[in-house]
C-alpha positions as CSV (number, residue, x, y, z in Angstrom):
1,M,33.0,114.0,112.9
2,S,35.2,111.1,114.2
3,Q,38.1,109.7,112.1
4,Q,36.5,106.3,112.1
5,K,33.3,107.7,110.5
6,K,35.3,109.7,107.9
7,I,37.0,106.5,106.9
8,L,33.7,104.6,106.6
9,L,32.2,107.5,104.6
10,F,35.1,107.4,102.1
11,L,34.9,103.6,101.7
12,W,31.1,104.0,101.2
13,T,31.6,106.6,98.5
14,F,34.4,104.5,96.9
15,L,32.1,101.4,96.8
16,L,29.3,103.5,95.4
17,L,31.5,104.4,92.4
18,L,32.6,100.8,91.9
19,F,29.1,99.7,91.0
20,R,28.2,99.2,87.4
21,P,29.2,100.9,85.0
22,S,32.7,100.6,86.5
23,F,34.8,97.8,85.0
24,L,34.7,95.9,88.4
25,G,31.0,96.4,88.7
26,E,30.4,94.8,85.3
27,R,31.7,91.5,86.7
28,F,31.5,91.8,90.5
29,N,28.4,93.9,91.2
30,P,27.1,91.4,93.8
31,I,30.3,91.5,95.8
32,I,30.3,95.3,95.7
33,Y,26.7,95.3,96.7
34,F,27.4,93.0,99.7
35,L,30.4,95.3,100.9
36,F,28.3,98.4,100.3
37,I,25.5,97.0,102.6
38,I,28.1,96.1,105.3
39,I,29.7,99.6,105.3
40,T,26.2,101.1,105.5
41,G,25.4,98.9,108.5
42,L,28.7,99.9,110.2
43,L,27.7,103.6,109.7
44,F,24.3,102.8,111.3
45,I,26.0,101.1,114.3
46,I,28.7,103.7,115.1
47,D,26.3,106.7,114.9
48,P,23.3,105.7,117.0
49,E,22.3,109.3,117.9
50,S,22.0,110.4,114.2
51,N,19.9,107.2,113.5
52,K,16.9,109.0,115.2
53,R,16.8,111.7,112.6
54,Y,18.3,110.0,109.6
55,M,15.7,111.0,106.9
56,N,13.5,114.0,106.4
57,K,10.1,113.9,104.7
58,K,11.5,115.1,101.3
59,V,13.9,112.2,101.2
60,V,11.2,109.7,102.2
61,F,8.8,110.9,99.5
62,T,11.5,110.8,96.8
63,L,12.7,107.3,98.0
64,S,9.1,106.1,98.0
65,L,8.8,107.2,94.4
66,I,12.0,105.4,93.4
67,L,10.8,102.2,95.0
68,L,7.4,102.5,93.3
69,T,9.3,102.8,90.0
70,V,11.6,99.8,90.8
71,I,8.5,97.7,91.7
72,Y,7.0,98.6,88.3
73,F,10.3,97.7,86.6
74,L,10.4,94.4,88.4
75,F,6.9,93.2,87.5
76,Q,6.9,94.6,84.1
77,G,10.3,92.9,83.4
78,L,9.3,89.6,84.8
79,L,6.2,89.6,82.5
80,L,7.8,90.9,79.3
81,S,11.6,90.6,79.4
82,N,13.7,87.6,78.2
83,A,16.4,88.4,80.8
84,K,14.5,87.8,84.0
85,K,17.5,87.1,86.1
86,T,19.0,90.4,85.0
87,V,15.8,92.2,85.7
88,I,15.7,90.7,89.3
89,N,19.4,91.5,90.0
90,S,19.0,95.1,88.7
91,C,15.9,95.8,90.8
92,V,17.3,94.3,94.0
93,V,20.5,96.4,93.6
94,I,18.6,99.6,92.9
95,F,16.1,98.9,95.8
96,G,18.9,98.1,98.3
97,I,21.2,100.9,97.2
98,S,18.5,103.6,97.2
99,I,17.7,102.8,100.8
100,C,21.4,103.0,101.7
101,I,21.8,106.3,99.9
102,A,18.8,107.8,101.6
103,Y,20.1,106.8,105.0
104,V,23.8,107.7,104.6
105,S,23.5,110.9,102.6
106,R,22.1,112.9,105.6
107,K,22.9,116.5,105.8
108,D,25.9,116.0,108.2
109,N,27.4,113.4,106.0
110,V,27.0,115.0,102.6
111,P,30.1,117.4,102.7
112,H,32.4,114.5,103.4
113,I,30.8,112.3,100.8
114,F,31.2,115.1,98.3
115,K,34.8,115.7,99.2
116,S,35.5,112.0,98.9
117,F,33.8,112.1,95.4
118,I,35.9,115.0,94.3
119,N,39.2,113.6,95.7
120,I,38.8,110.2,94.0
121,F,38.2,111.7,90.6
122,F,41.0,114.3,91.2
123,W,43.6,111.4,91.6
124,L,42.1,109.5,88.6
125,S,42.3,112.6,86.4
126,L,45.9,113.3,87.6
127,S,46.8,109.7,86.7
128,A,45.2,110.2,83.2
129,I,47.2,113.4,82.7
130,I,50.5,111.7,83.6
131,T,49.7,108.9,81.2
132,F,48.9,111.5,78.5
133,I,52.2,113.3,79.1
134,I,54.1,110.0,78.8
135,F,52.2,109.3,75.6
136,L,53.3,112.7,74.2
137,F,57.0,112.1,75.2
138,C,56.8,108.6,73.6
139,G,56.2,110.3,70.3
140,L,52.4,109.5,70.3
141,D,53.3,105.8,70.4
142,E,50.9,104.1,72.7
143,S,52.9,100.8,72.7
144,R,55.7,102.6,74.5
145,I,53.5,103.5,77.5
146,P,54.2,101.2,80.5
147,L,51.4,98.6,80.5
148,I,50.3,97.3,83.9
149,A,47.7,94.9,82.7
150,N,45.4,94.0,79.8
151,L,42.1,93.8,81.7
152,S,40.5,91.5,79.1
153,Y,42.8,88.7,80.4
154,F,41.2,89.0,83.9
155,F,37.6,89.8,82.8
156,P,37.0,88.0,79.5
157,G,34.0,89.0,77.6
158,Y,33.3,92.1,79.8
159,V,36.0,94.6,79.1
160,A,37.6,93.5,75.8
161,N,40.7,95.6,74.9
162,H,40.7,97.6,78.1
163,L,44.3,98.4,79.1
164,L,45.5,99.5,82.4
165,L,48.5,101.9,81.8
166,F,50.9,103.5,84.2
167,P,50.3,104.9,86.8
168,F,46.6,103.9,87.0
169,T,44.8,104.8,83.8
170,I,42.3,102.5,82.0
171,V,42.0,103.2,78.2
172,W,39.4,101.9,75.8
173,S,39.1,102.9,72.2
174,S,40.6,105.9,70.6
175,V,39.9,109.0,68.4
176,K,41.7,110.6,65.5
177,I,42.3,114.3,65.5
178,A,44.2,115.9,62.7
179,G,45.4,112.4,61.7
180,V,46.9,111.6,65.2
181,R,45.3,108.8,67.2
182,F,44.6,109.7,70.8
183,L,43.7,107.2,73.5
184,R,40.4,107.7,75.2
185,F,40.7,107.5,79.1
186,S,37.9,105.9,80.9
187,G,38.8,106.3,84.6
188,I,37.4,103.2,86.3
189,F,34.5,102.8,84.0
190,R,33.7,100.6,81.2
191,E,33.8,103.3,78.5
192,P,34.6,107.0,78.2
193,G,31.0,108.2,77.5
194,M,30.1,107.1,81.1
195,T,33.3,108.4,82.6
196,Q,32.6,112.0,81.7
197,I,29.3,111.9,83.7
198,F,31.2,111.2,87.0
199,L,34.1,113.5,86.2
200,L,31.9,116.5,85.3
201,T,29.6,115.8,88.3
202,A,32.8,116.0,90.5
203,Y,33.8,119.2,88.6
204,F,30.6,121.0,89.3
205,L,30.7,119.9,92.9
206,T,33.9,121.8,93.4
207,Y,32.0,125.0,93.2
208,F,29.9,124.0,96.2
209,V,32.3,122.0,98.4
210,D,35.2,123.7,100.2
211,V,38.1,121.2,99.6
212,K,41.8,122.0,99.9
213,R,43.3,123.5,96.8
214,V,39.9,123.6,95.2
215,K,40.9,125.5,92.0
216,L,43.8,123.1,91.2
217,K,41.5,120.1,91.7
218,R,38.8,121.6,89.6
219,F,41.2,122.3,86.8
220,I,42.7,118.7,87.0
221,I,39.3,117.1,86.9
222,L,38.3,119.3,83.9
223,I,41.4,118.2,82.0
224,G,40.6,114.5,83.0
225,S,37.1,114.9,81.4
226,I,38.6,116.4,78.3
227,L,40.8,113.4,78.0
228,T,37.8,111.1,77.6
229,F,37.3,112.7,74.2
230,S,33.6,112.4,74.6
231,T,31.3,114.4,72.4
232,G,28.6,113.8,75.0
233,G,31.1,115.3,77.6
234,L,31.1,118.5,75.8
235,L,27.3,118.6,75.8
236,S,27.3,117.8,79.5
237,F,29.9,120.5,80.4
238,L,28.1,123.1,78.4
239,G,24.7,122.2,79.9
240,G,26.1,122.4,83.4
241,F,28.1,125.5,82.7
242,L,24.9,127.2,81.4
243,M,23.1,126.4,84.5
244,L,26.0,127.6,86.7
245,K,26.2,130.9,85.0
246,L,22.5,131.6,84.7
247,F,21.4,130.4,88.3
248,G,24.6,130.2,90.3
249,K,23.7,133.3,92.3
250,G,20.3,131.7,93.3
251,K,18.4,134.3,91.4
252,I,16.5,134.5,88.1
253,P,18.9,136.1,85.7
254,S,18.1,139.3,83.7
255,I,17.2,139.1,80.0
256,S,20.6,140.6,79.0
257,I,22.6,137.9,81.0
258,V,20.4,135.1,79.5
259,T,20.9,136.5,75.9
260,I,24.7,137.0,76.3
261,T,25.1,133.5,77.8
262,I,23.1,131.8,75.1
263,I,24.8,133.5,72.3
264,S,28.3,132.8,73.7
265,L,27.5,129.1,74.3
266,T,25.9,128.8,70.8
267,I,29.1,130.0,69.3
268,I,31.2,127.6,71.3
269,I,28.8,124.7,70.4
270,V,29.1,125.5,66.7
271,V,32.9,125.8,66.7
272,F,33.2,122.4,68.7
273,A,30.5,120.7,66.5
274,T,32.4,121.4,63.3
275,I,35.9,120.4,64.6
276,P,37.2,117.9,61.9
277,Q,37.4,114.2,63.1
278,F,36.1,115.0,66.5
279,G,33.1,117.3,66.4
280,F,29.5,116.4,66.8
281,F,28.8,116.4,63.0
282,N,31.7,114.1,62.4
283,K,30.7,111.9,65.3
284,M,27.2,111.4,63.8
285,S,28.6,110.4,60.5
286,S,30.9,107.9,62.0
287,E,30.2,104.2,62.5
288,S,29.4,104.6,66.2
289,G,27.2,107.7,65.5
290,K,25.3,105.9,62.8
291,E,24.7,103.0,65.3
292,R,23.5,105.5,67.9
293,L,21.0,107.0,65.4
294,E,19.9,103.5,64.4
295,T,19.2,102.6,68.0
296,F,16.9,105.7,68.3
297,N,15.2,104.7,65.0
298,N,14.7,101.1,66.2
299,S,13.2,102.3,69.5
300,L,10.9,104.7,67.7
301,K,9.7,101.9,65.3
302,S,9.1,99.4,68.1
303,L,7.5,101.7,70.6
304,P,4.0,101.8,68.8
305,E,3.9,98.0,69.4
306,A,3.6,98.4,73.1
307,P,3.4,102.1,74.0
308,I,1.8,101.8,77.4
309,F,3.9,99.2,79.2
310,G,6.8,98.8,76.7
311,A,8.8,95.9,75.3
312,G,10.2,94.8,78.7
313,Y,12.7,96.1,81.2
314,Y,16.1,94.9,80.1
315,N,14.6,93.5,76.9
316,D,17.8,94.3,75.1
317,F,18.4,90.6,75.0
318,R,17.0,87.7,72.9
319,K,17.0,84.0,72.9
320,N,19.1,82.1,70.2
321,N,18.0,78.9,68.7
322,N,19.2,76.9,71.6
323,G,17.2,79.0,74.1
324,V,20.2,80.8,75.5
325,V,19.9,84.4,76.2
326,V,22.4,86.6,74.4
327,T,22.9,90.3,74.0
328,K,21.5,91.9,70.9
329,K,23.6,93.9,68.5
330,D,24.6,97.4,69.6
331,K,22.2,98.9,67.2
332,D,19.4,97.2,69.0
333,V,20.2,98.3,72.5
334,S,17.9,101.0,73.9
335,S,19.5,104.5,74.5
336,G,18.3,107.7,75.8
337,L,14.8,108.7,76.9
338,I,13.3,107.1,73.8
339,G,15.0,103.8,74.8
340,I,13.5,104.0,78.3
341,A,10.0,104.5,76.8
342,N,10.6,101.6,74.5
343,Q,11.7,99.2,77.3
344,T,9.3,100.3,80.1
345,G,6.5,102.1,78.2
346,F,5.0,105.5,78.9
347,V,4.1,104.3,82.4
348,G,7.8,103.7,83.2
349,L,8.9,106.8,81.5
350,I,6.5,109.0,83.4
351,L,7.5,107.3,86.7
352,Y,11.1,107.9,85.9
353,I,10.6,111.6,85.0
354,M,8.7,112.1,88.2
355,V,11.7,110.7,90.1
356,W,14.0,113.3,88.5
357,F,11.4,116.0,89.0
358,Y,10.9,115.4,92.7
359,G,14.7,115.0,93.1
360,F,15.1,118.5,91.6
361,S,12.1,120.2,93.3
362,R,12.4,118.8,96.7
363,L,16.1,118.1,97.3
364,G,17.8,120.6,95.1
365,N,17.8,124.3,94.5
366,M,18.3,126.7,91.7
367,Q,22.0,126.9,92.2
368,T,22.6,123.2,92.3
369,L,21.0,122.4,88.9
370,C,24.4,122.3,87.3
371,I,25.4,119.4,89.3
372,Y,22.6,117.2,87.8
373,M,23.2,118.2,84.1
374,P,26.0,115.7,83.1
375,C,23.9,112.7,84.2
376,L,20.6,114.1,83.0
377,L,21.8,115.2,79.5
378,T,23.7,112.0,79.0
379,L,20.6,110.0,79.8
380,I,18.4,112.0,77.5
381,F,20.6,111.9,74.4
382,S,23.0,109.0,74.9
383,Q,23.5,106.2,77.5
384,P,20.6,104.3,79.0
385,S,21.9,105.2,82.6
386,Y,18.6,105.1,84.2
387,N,19.6,101.9,86.1
388,D,23.0,103.2,87.2
389,V,23.5,104.1,90.8
390,I,24.7,107.6,90.0
391,V,21.2,108.5,89.1
392,F,19.7,107.6,92.5
393,F,22.6,109.1,94.4
394,L,21.9,112.4,92.7
395,V,18.1,112.5,93.1
396,L,18.3,111.3,96.7
397,T,21.1,113.5,98.0
398,D,19.8,116.7,99.6
399,T,21.7,119.6,98.0
400,S,18.9,122.2,98.8
401,N,21.1,124.0,101.4
402,L,24.3,124.1,99.2
403,Q,25.5,127.5,97.9
404,L,28.4,128.5,95.6
405,I,31.6,128.7,97.8
406,S,32.2,132.3,96.5
407,N,28.7,133.3,97.6
408,V,29.3,131.7,101.1
409,K,32.6,133.5,101.6
410,K,31.1,136.8,100.4
411,N,28.3,136.5,103.0
412,I,30.8,135.7,105.7
413,H,32.8,138.8,104.9
414,E,29.7,141.0,104.9
C-alpha cells in the first residue's frame, strides 16, 4: 500500500470519528461530512484498479438494507416529526456515510483502518492517563490541572461545562467514589457514556489487528475506558469479554467452559454493581439513573399510541408557544431499543434489528462478536446511538476473515 493511500485512510478514519457524537460533530457535522466525502473521492481516484472490485455481494445486501431503513426514517420523520430539518440532515448523513463506508472498508483497506482506529484511541487514552496522574499529584484538586480551554466558550449551547485539560483531555461531569470527586474523561466525544463505546471497540480490535506494541496499547486503551467512569462501559466490557472467551477460538465452547465463564462474570458483575457511589445499583438510584428509567417508562407509555409507525423519527423535540422547535427535557428523550420503537414504531425497529442481524451473519464471524458488543449493548440499554456513524461502520465492515492474533501466530508456527 502506498504512503499516500495510508495517509488518506488515516484521515478518513479520523474524520469518521469526528462525526456526531464527537464534540466537533455536534456543531460542525456538515463540514466534517463534506471533508469525509472529499477524502473518499480521493481514495477512489488514487486506486482505480481496486474500484473494479470495491464491494462484494454481502456488503451490497447489507448496504441496501441500511438504505431501505434510512428511507423509512426519512418519510416517517417528514410525516410525523416536529424536527423535519434534523430528520433530513440525519438521513442525508447516514445515507452518504454508509455508501462511503461500504466502498472504503474493502478487505485490503480494513487492516489499516483498524490500526488507525486503535492508534487514535491509544493516544487519547494516554492523554487521559497523564491528566489523571497530574490530578493525583495536585492533591485531587481539579482546579490545579493546566486548563487549555473551556469549550463552552467556543461552542455555546452544545458542550456546556466541557473542559479541555492538558495535554489533550476533554472532561465532562464527575463521579464521587469514597467521598472523592473524580473527573470523567470523554475523549473527543460529548459525554463519557458514548466515549466508552469507541474505546472498548478499539480495545477488542487489538485482539485481531497486529499493531506494534499491541499489549501496551491494549492496556492503555482499557485504562482510558475505565477513566470514563461509565457504568455502561462496565457492561460493555463484560459483554465483549464474555464473547471473546466463549467464541474467541471460533468454536462452540463446551458446557464446562460456558458454566465457568458465566459464574465468574456473574460474581464480577455483582461485586461491581454493589460498589458504593459507583456501582449499578447506586447509579439507578441517582438523579441521572432515575431520569434514565423515566425515559424508558415514558417511551413504554407513549408506544401504544402509535405502535406500528411510531411517534416520529427525531421526535424528541416539541414546538413552544411561539412555534420554535426546542429540545424536550432529558427524561423525555428516547433511549435504548424501547426508544427506537417509540420513535420509529415496530416497523423501524424490525428494520434496524435486521441491519444488525445481517451485519453479524454476513460480514462477521463467531470470533469477532466481541467487537460489536460495546455498541450493541449501549444501544439496547442506554444511548439512542442508532443514528451514529459507529453503528453503520461496524455493520458494514467485513470482519468475516479476522482471527485472533494468537490463533494466527499459532497456525503459522504449526
